[in-house]
C-alpha positions in Angstrom: 160.3 -74.7 192.5 158.7 -76.6 189.6 159.7 -80.1 188.2 158.1 -81.5 184.8 157.7 -85.6 185.6 156.5 -87.9 183.0 154.4 -91.1 184.7 153.9 -93.4 182.3 151.4 -95.9 183.4 151.3 -98.6 180.5 148.7 -100.5 178.5 148.3 -103.8 178.6 146.7 -105.9 176.2 147.8 -109.7 176.7 147.5 -110.2 180.6 145.0 -112.4 182.0 142.8 -111.3 185.1 141.0 -114.2 186.7 140.5 -113.1 190.4 138.3 -110.5 191.7 141.0 -108.6 192.6 144.8 -108.6 192.4 147.2 -106.0 193.1 150.7 -105.6 192.2 153.4 -103.1 194.3 156.7 -104.3 192.8 157.3 -102.6 189.7 155.8 -102.1 186.3 157.8 -104.7 184.2 154.9 -106.8 183.7 152.9 -104.0 182.3 155.5 -103.1 180.2 155.8 -106.3 178.8 152.4 -106.2 177.9 152.8 -103.2 175.8 155.9 -104.7 173.9 153.3 -107.5 173.1 150.4 -105.6 172.5 149.6 -106.5 168.9 149.8 -110.4 169.8 146.6 -112.1 169.5 144.8 -113.4 172.3 141.6 -115.2 172.9 140.4 -113.2 175.6 140.7 -109.8 174.0 138.6 -108.1 171.5 140.4 -107.2 168.9 138.9 -106.6 165.8 138.2 -103.3 165.9 140.9 -100.5 165.8 141.4 -96.7 165.3 143.3 -95.1 162.5 144.4 -91.3 162.8 144.8 -89.1 159.5 146.2 -85.5 159.2 148.7 -83.3 157.9 151.7 -81.1 158.9 151.9 -77.6 158.1 154.2 -75.0 158.8 153.0 -72.3 161.1 154.4 -68.9 159.2 153.6 -70.2 155.2 151.1 -72.8 155.9 152.7 -75.3 153.2 152.7 -78.6 154.0 156.0 -80.1 155.2 157.7 -82.7 153.6 160.2 -83.9 155.6 158.1 -84.6 158.7 158.3 -87.8 160.9 155.4 -88.4 162.9 155.8 -91.3 165.8 153.0 -91.7 168.2 152.8 -92.9 172.0 149.9 -95.2 174.0 151.2 -96.6 177.1 154.9 -96.4 177.3 156.1 -97.0 174.1 156.9 -94.9 171.4 156.1 -96.0 167.6 158.9 -96.0 164.9 158.8 -92.6 163.2 156.8 -92.3 159.9 157.2 -90.3 157.1 154.2 -87.9 156.0 154.3 -88.3 152.2 153.6 -84.5 151.4 153.1 -83.4 154.1 150.1 -86.3 154.8 150.1 -88.9 157.1 148.0 -91.9 158.4 148.6 -93.9 161.8 146.1 -97.1 161.9 145.8 -100.3 164.1 145.9 -98.1 167.4 143.7 -99.2 170.4 140.5 -97.8 170.7 139.6 -94.6 172.4 143.3 -94.3 173.8 144.9 -91.5 175.0 148.5 -90.6 172.9 151.2 -88.4 172.5 152.2 -87.7 169.0 155.5 -86.4 168.0 156.2 -84.2 164.9 160.0 -84.3 164.1 162.2 -83.9 161.2 165.7 -85.7 160.8 167.6 -82.9 159.8 166.3 -80.5 162.5 164.6 -78.0 160.0 161.6 -77.3 162.1 161.3 -77.6 166.2 160.0 -81.0 167.1 156.6 -80.6 168.6 154.0 -82.9 170.7 150.3 -83.3 170.3 147.9 -84.8 172.6 144.6 -86.5 172.0 142.3 -89.7 172.3 142.1 -92.2 169.2 138.3 -92.2 169.5 136.6 -94.8 167.9 137.1 -95.7 163.7 139.0 -93.1 161.9 139.5 -89.4 163.2 140.8 -86.5 161.1 143.4 -84.4 163.3 143.3 -81.5 160.7 146.5 -79.7 160.2 149.5 -80.1 162.7 150.9 -76.9 162.8 155.0 -76.8 163.5 157.8 -73.8 162.4 161.5 -73.5 162.5 163.5 -72.2 165.8 166.4 -69.8 166.2 168.5 -69.7 169.4 168.3 -66.8 171.7 171.4 -65.8 174.4 170.9 -63.4 177.3 172.2 -62.7 180.7 170.8 -63.0 184.1 171.5 -60.3 186.5 171.0 -59.8 190.3 168.7 -56.7 190.6 170.5 -53.9 192.3 173.9 -55.1 192.2 174.1 -56.3 188.5 176.0 -59.6 189.4 175.4 -62.6 187.6 173.3 -65.4 187.9 174.2 -68.6 186.2 172.7 -71.6 187.9 168.8 -71.2 186.8 166.8 -73.3 184.4 164.7 -72.2 181.9 161.8 -74.1 180.1 158.9 -73.6 177.9 156.0 -76.2 175.9 154.9 -76.0 172.8 152.5 -79.1 173.2 149.3 -78.8 171.9 145.9 -80.8 172.8 143.9 -82.0 170.1 140.1 -81.6 170.0 138.2 -81.5 173.5 141.1 -83.1 175.7 140.9 -81.5 179.0 143.6 -83.3 180.6 146.6 -83.3 178.2 148.5 -80.6 180.6 148.8 -83.1 183.3 149.9 -85.7 180.3 152.7 -83.0 179.1 156.4 -84.2 179.2 157.7 -81.7 176.4 159.9 -78.6 177.0 162.6 -76.9 175.3 165.2 -75.8 178.2 167.8 -73.6 178.5 171.8 -74.2 178.5 174.4 -71.9 180.0 177.8 -71.0 178.6 180.4 -70.5 181.5 182.5 -69.1 178.9 180.1 -66.6 177.9 178.0 -66.1 181.2 175.2 -66.1 178.8 172.1 -68.4 178.5 170.7 -69.8 175.2 167.5 -71.0 174.3 165.5 -72.6 171.0 162.5 -70.3 170.9 160.0 -71.2 168.3 159.1 -68.6 165.6 155.6 -67.2 165.7 154.7 -69.2 169.0 154.7 -66.9 172.2 155.5 -68.7 175.3 155.6 -68.2 178.8 159.1 -69.2 180.3 158.8 -71.4 183.5 161.9 -70.9 185.7 163.2 -73.1 188.7 164.5 -70.4 191.8 165.2 -73.1 193.8 168.9 -73.6 193.2 169.5 -76.0 196.2 166.1 -77.8 195.6 165.0 -77.6 199.0 161.8 -76.5 198.3 162.4 -72.7 199.0 163.1 -70.7 196.0 166.3 -68.6 196.3 165.5 -66.1 193.7 162.3 -64.0 192.9 162.1 -63.0 189.0 162.5 -59.2 189.0 162.4 -59.2 184.7 163.3 -55.4 184.6 164.7 -53.6 187.8 162.4 -53.2 190.6 159.7 -54.7 188.5 158.1 -57.8 189.2 156.7 -59.6 185.5 156.5 -63.0 183.9 158.8 -63.4 180.4 157.1 -64.7 177.4 159.7 -66.3 174.4 159.0 -63.0 172.2 159.9 -60.8 175.1 163.8 -61.9 174.9 166.3 -61.0 171.9 169.9 -61.8 172.0 171.8 -59.9 174.7 168.2 -59.1 176.4 168.6 -58.9 180.6 166.5 -60.8 182.8 166.7 -59.4 186.7 166.0 -61.5 189.7 166.1 -60.7 193.5 167.6 -62.9 196.3 164.8 -64.0 198.6 165.3 -63.3 202.3 168.2 -65.0 204.3 167.3 -66.5 207.8 168.3 -63.7 209.7 168.9 -63.9 213.8 168.0 -60.2 215.3 166.7 -58.0 218.0 163.8 -56.3 217.5 163.6 -53.1 220.5 160.7 -51.3 220.9 160.2 -48.3 222.5 156.4 -46.9 223.5 156.4 -43.3 224.7 153.1 -41.2 225.4 152.4 -37.0 223.5 155.2 -36.0 226.5 157.4 -38.6 225.1 157.5 -40.4 228.4 158.3 -44.4 228.4 155.3 -46.4 229.2 157.0 -49.6 230.6 153.9 -52.0 231.7 152.3 -52.8 228.8 151.4 -56.7 228.1 153.1 -56.7 224.8 153.5 -60.0 222.8 155.3 -61.4 219.6 154.1 -64.0 217.2 154.8 -65.4 213.7 151.6 -67.6 214.0 148.4 -66.2 216.5 147.9 -68.8 218.5 151.7 -69.0 219.7 152.5 -65.6 221.4 155.8 -65.1 223.4 155.8 -62.0 225.9 158.4 -59.5 225.5 161.8 -59.1 227.8 161.8 -55.9 229.2 165.4 -53.8 229.2 164.6 -51.4 232.5 168.4 -49.7 231.8 166.5 -48.3 228.2 162.8 -49.0 228.6 162.5 -50.9 225.3 160.6 -53.8 225.0 162.9 -56.9 223.5 162.0 -59.5 221.1 164.3 -62.1 219.0 163.8 -62.6 215.3 165.0 -65.9 214.0 164.5 -67.5 210.6 162.6 -65.8 207.6 159.1 -65.3 208.4 157.0 -62.2 209.5 157.5 -61.3 213.1 154.2 -59.4 214.4 154.3 -57.1 218.0 150.8 -57.2 219.0 150.2 -53.4 221.8 147.3 -54.3 223.7 144.9 -51.2 224.2 145.4 -49.3 227.6 144.2 -46.4 229.9 146.7 -43.7 231.0 146.4 -42.2 234.6 143.7 -39.7 233.3 142.0 -42.8 231.9 141.9 -42.2 228.3 142.1 -45.3 226.2 144.5 -45.8 223.4 144.3 -48.3 220.8 145.3 -51.3 220.2 147.7 -51.6 217.3 150.1 -54.4 215.7 153.9 -53.7 214.0 155.3 -56.1 211.6 158.9 -56.8 211.0 160.4 -59.0 208.2 164.0 -59.4 207.5 165.2 -58.1 204.3 168.7 -57.8 203.0 170.9 -56.9 206.1 167.9 -55.0 207.9 164.0 -55.2 208.4 160.9 -54.0 206.6 158.7 -52.5 209.6 155.0 -51.7 209.3 152.8 -50.5 211.7 148.8 -50.7 211.5 148.7 -47.4 212.9 152.0 -45.8 213.2 153.2 -44.8 210.3 156.2 -43.4 211.6 157.9 -47.0 212.3 157.3 -47.6 208.2 160.1 -48.8 206.1 163.5 -50.1 205.8 165.3 -50.1 208.9 169.3 -51.2 209.2 170.1 -54.0 211.9 172.8 -52.3 213.9 175.1 -54.2 216.6 172.5 -57.2 215.8 169.5 -55.1 216.6 166.8 -52.8 215.2 165.2 -50.1 217.5 161.9 -48.3 216.7 159.9 -46.1 218.8 156.0 -46.1 218.5 153.5 -43.8 220.0 150.0 -45.4 220.4 146.7 -43.3 219.3 143.9 -42.6 221.0 140.9 -44.4 221.0 137.7 -42.7 219.6 133.8 -44.3 219.8 133.1 -46.3 216.5 130.0 -48.0 215.9 131.8 -51.1 215.8 134.8 -52.8 217.2 137.8 -53.4 214.5 140.1 -56.3 214.4 143.5 -56.0 214.3 144.4 -59.6 213.4 142.4 -63.1 213.5 143.4 -66.7 212.6 142.5 -70.5 212.6 145.6 -72.9 214.1 144.6 -76.0 212.6 146.6 -77.9 215.2 144.3 -76.5 217.9 141.6 -76.4 215.8 141.0 -72.5 217.6 140.2 -69.3 216.4 142.5 -66.3 217.6 141.3 -62.5 217.4 143.3 -59.6 218.2 140.9 -56.4 218.5 141.3 -52.7 219.0 139.8 -52.2 222.4 139.1 -54.2 225.2 136.0 -56.3 225.3 133.8 -58.2 227.5 132.3 -61.4 225.6 128.5 -62.1 224.8 128.4 -66.2 224.9 125.4 -65.9 222.3 127.1 -63.9 219.5 130.1 -66.4 219.4 129.6 -69.5 217.5 131.6 -72.7 215.7 129.3 -74.3 212.9 129.9 -77.4 210.8 128.9 -76.5 207.4 126.9 -78.6 205.0 126.9 -81.8 207.3 124.7 -84.8 205.5 121.9 -85.5 207.3 119.6 -88.4 206.4 116.5 -89.7 207.0 114.9 -93.0 206.3 111.1 -93.8 206.3 111.6 -96.7 208.3 114.3 -94.8 211.1 111.5 -93.8 213.3 108.0 -93.5 214.5 108.6 -89.8 215.7 109.9 -88.4 213.1 108.0 -86.7 209.9 109.6 -88.5 207.0 106.6 -91.4 205.7 107.5 -95.2 204.8 108.7 -95.5 201.1 110.7 -91.7 201.3 114.1 -90.9 202.2 115.1 -87.3 203.0 118.5 -85.9 202.2 119.6 -82.7 203.4 123.0 -80.5 204.0 122.6 -79.1 207.2 124.8 -76.2 209.1 125.3 -77.8 212.9 126.3 -75.7 215.4 129.2 -77.2 217.7 130.1 -76.9 221.3 132.9 -74.5 222.2 134.7 -72.7 224.7 136.1 -68.6 224.5 138.5 -66.7 226.8 140.5 -63.4 226.8 143.7 -62.3 227.5 146.1 -59.5 226.8 143.9 -56.8 228.4 141.3 -58.2 227.2 141.8 -57.3 223.6 142.9 -61.1 222.7 140.0 -63.6 222.5 140.5 -67.5 221.9 138.0 -69.6 220.8 138.3 -73.4 221.2 135.9 -76.5 220.1 135.1 -78.4 223.3 135.8 -81.8 221.4 138.3 -82.5 218.6 136.6 -81.6 215.4 136.2 -84.4 212.7 136.7 -83.8 209.1 134.5 -81.6 207.4 133.9 -78.3 206.5 133.6 -75.4 209.7 133.4 -71.7 210.1 133.7 -69.6 213.4 131.6 -66.3 213.9 132.0 -63.5 216.3 129.1 -61.2 215.8 129.1 -58.6 219.0 131.4 -57.8 221.9 131.1 -55.7 224.8 133.0 -52.3 224.5 134.5 -52.0 228.2 135.0 -48.2 228.0 131.5 -47.3 227.2 129.7 -50.9 228.1 128.0 -50.9 225.1 127.5 -54.1 222.5 128.9 -53.4 219.3 129.6 -55.4 216.3 133.0 -56.9 215.2 133.4 -58.4 211.6 135.1 -61.3 213.3 134.9 -64.7 210.9 136.9 -67.5 209.1 136.1 -70.9 207.6 138.3 -73.9 207.6 138.6 -77.3 206.5 139.8 -80.3 208.9 141.3 -82.9 207.2 142.0 -86.4 209.2 141.6 -88.7 206.2 143.9 -91.4 207.2 146.5 -93.6 205.5 145.4 -94.0 202.1 145.6 -97.9 201.0 144.9 -98.3 196.6 143.0 -101.5 198.1 140.1 -98.8 199.3 139.4 -97.6 195.4 136.2 -99.2 193.9 134.3 -99.3 190.6 130.9 -99.3 191.0 127.8 -98.6 188.2 125.5 -96.7 190.7 122.8 -98.8 188.9 121.0 -100.4 192.4 122.3 -103.9 192.4 125.5 -105.7 193.3 126.4 -109.1 191.6 123.6 -109.1 189.6 121.3 -109.0 193.1 119.0 -105.8 194.0 121.0 -104.3 196.8 117.5 -103.3 198.0 115.2 -105.9 197.7 112.2 -103.2 198.9 111.8 -100.0 199.7 111.6 -98.7 203.5 107.8 -98.9 202.9 108.2 -102.7 202.5 107.5 -102.3 198.4 109.4 -104.8 196.3 111.8 -102.9 193.9 112.1 -106.2 191.6 110.4 -103.8 188.4 112.5 -100.8 189.1 115.3 -99.7 187.2 118.3 -97.3 186.8 120.7 -97.6 183.8 124.5 -98.1 184.5 126.5 -95.2 185.1 129.8 -96.6 186.1 132.6 -95.1 188.1 135.9 -95.0 190.1 135.3 -93.9 194.0 138.5 -92.7 195.7 138.4 -92.5 199.7 139.2 -89.0 201.3 142.0 -90.3 202.2 143.8 -89.6 198.5 143.8 -86.0 200.8 147.2 -87.5 202.2 148.8 -88.0 199.1 151.2 -85.6 197.0 150.6 -87.2 193.8 148.2 -90.1 192.4 147.9 -91.0 188.6 146.0 -93.7 187.1 145.5 -95.4 183.9 142.7 -97.5 182.5 144.9 -100.4 181.0 141.6 -102.3 180.1 138.3 -103.3 180.5 136.3 -106.9 180.5 132.8 -106.4 179.0 130.7 -109.5 179.9 133.8 -111.9 179.8 135.3 -109.8 176.7 138.2 -107.6 177.3 139.3 -104.5 175.5 142.5 -102.8 175.5 142.5 -99.1 176.3 145.1 -96.7 177.7 143.8 -93.3 179.2 145.2 -91.3 181.9 143.7 -89.4 184.8 145.4 -87.2 187.0 143.9 -87.5 190.1 146.1 -85.7 193.0 149.0 -83.3 191.9 151.3 -81.5 194.1 148.9 -82.3 197.1 145.9 -80.9 195.4 143.0 -83.2 194.3 142.1 -82.2 191.0 138.6 -84.5 190.6 135.1 -84.3 191.8 133.8 -84.8 195.4 130.2 -86.3 196.1 128.2 -87.9 198.5 126.7 -91.5 198.4 123.7 -92.7 200.1 122.2 -95.8 199.6 118.8 -96.4 198.7 116.4 -98.9 196.9 115.5 -98.2 193.4 111.7 -96.9 193.9 112.1 -94.9 197.0 110.9 -91.7 196.5 114.4 -89.4 197.7 113.1 -86.1 198.9 115.4 -82.7 199.4 119.3 -82.6 198.5 120.1 -84.8 195.9 123.0 -82.3 193.4 126.0 -84.4 194.0 124.6 -87.6 195.5 124.4 -90.8 194.3 121.9 -93.1 195.7 122.0 -96.5 194.2 125.4 -98.0 194.8 126.8 -100.7 196.9 128.7 -98.2 199.0 128.7 -97.1 202.6 127.2 -93.8 203.1 129.8 -90.6 203.3 132.1 -88.8 200.9 133.7 -90.1 197.9 136.2 -88.5 195.4 135.2 -89.8 191.8 136.6 -90.3 188.5 135.5 -92.0 185.0 136.7 -93.0 181.9 134.8 -93.2 178.8 131.6 -93.9 177.6 132.3 -97.7 177.7 133.6 -98.3 180.7 130.8 -95.8 182.1 128.2 -99.0 180.7 129.4 -101.9 182.1 127.3 -104.4 183.6 127.8 -105.9 187.4 130.5 -108.5 187.6 129.0 -111.8 188.4 130.4 -115.5 188.4 128.9 -116.2 184.8 129.7 -112.3 183.3 132.9 -111.2 184.2 132.8 -107.2 184.4 135.8 -105.4 185.4 138.5 -102.5 185.0 142.2 -102.9 184.7 143.9 -99.9 186.1 147.8 -98.8 186.4 148.7 -96.5 189.5 151.6 -94.2 190.4 151.4 -92.7 193.8 153.3 -90.7 196.5 152.1 -89.7 200.1 152.9 -86.4 201.4 156.5 -86.0 202.8 157.8 -89.1 201.1 159.9 -89.8 198.3 158.8 -93.5 197.3 157.0 -93.7 194.1 154.7 -96.7 194.3 153.3 -98.0 191.2 151.9 -101.3 190.3 148.5 -102.5 188.6 144.9 -103.3 190.1 141.9 -105.1 188.3 138.6 -103.8 190.0 135.2 -105.9 189.7 132.1 -103.6 188.4 129.9 -103.3 192.0 
């Protein structure tokens, strides 16, 4: 499912900031009001300098200048009145410096398709060059269900012709201009306005009931998955889709036979959709079948452990997967191809027969399945033969854990006074391991709950029970533990990483006691965000203004920090040291001179001017004002407001 939303974080040019920190969570009315009054002079705001944008509007096909173009611009939340481009030439003046903008080129008579351009005003006069537009043509097409050719009438097709200007990397996150399809119930066809000469991918909303699960999958041609571009479609084209799996309930009845066709009735066969949560089969003694219940849409996995027959012959473990599909199920066996293919449901059940394969001598043990369960933080491995565990060959490691040793921490370490050693080390964690399912299934668990960080499980060797020989096994998996906690907007900071806070040295001397008063580090200001942003579905910040030594300057720059639950910004560590401390070891992506506690932070910045802000002090006001808008995972509430951060 996709949604195109525009979160407008408005630029304010006249609101006053008097305290060190102010937060408002009610609404954006005050910010929007500030936009509408952005041209009113204020004593506190430095307004002598403005930016100007110039450029031309040309036709994409002919390269001729367009004489009937209208140009309007949006900075923050307000669009300017459209301005005519005389002979295709336009000029937009009195704009806020270094502010993100959206520029819309349109025509009063719809002679060409409107198009949006995204950029930044910069400083002084910026020449945007030729902004290309083109006319549009209406394309009609039908959408059919693959296999039945039944019409599908409730989809939505969109595309965008927007363009980022110069070296603007974040414009796609601000894009709010899309062309959408319409559906004609009388003709049963969709129509969309195609931009002539521009080939753009069509995005298709396949989630009809808005439950975050796609109801269809796109198959542009019968039995062929494909993306669709605007130039792929002509009038009377057909687009094909297939319905995704419906929730299903049926029984899976499994017979296991030997080479003579005799049923094997005493195996510990289990099923799972998640490897850490298995359920044993019910055995029907009347039909000699192992019975499992399929419910839902997930893949059901049947695990057959290895076993010895009456002659002492070893038969391998195997796995059979079951996935519901259109009145039946697609079934796949790891070793036995006789079960592979589509099976029809009859009388509420699917019956299959499998014959285990004999074991063979191999230099290593094969992994049938392996998985991490973040709830238990455990590692689960299903092997193709019974084994014994070797404790020393099983490991759980915390990867790249920050280790800081300061020169005055201890007299027993090897770090001299005046030196701080920083390293990223892999740390072994305590674990327990056990076997089940005829010694084919390994469960590895940490002995204590793991804290936030990156981890890796590995099983390198086991003992094959049938031969009592130590053998290699390639079982391993990495995972991340996220215990970010609840996000609070007050937890974000702005620090210039210069070794000072409030105009005073953070550390008056280094770990050897030598004064740092003559040491220096230039300002390098940024926003520091806590790891709790990982609990958010979305987060956008917009620079509204900054104050340098008491003089306020209005700007608008937007940053998308989190989108669709994924962070879009850099993560680094902070380690507090004196300016004259000698730092050895790891320094990449580590900030050494902030006022923040040692730890992990996400970071984002704006332009050069904000990066060079001085400390906020009683005598000199230095701060940034941000608009924010965020949503917590699992919640529909959108929280907005503005916050003023002193420069630390």
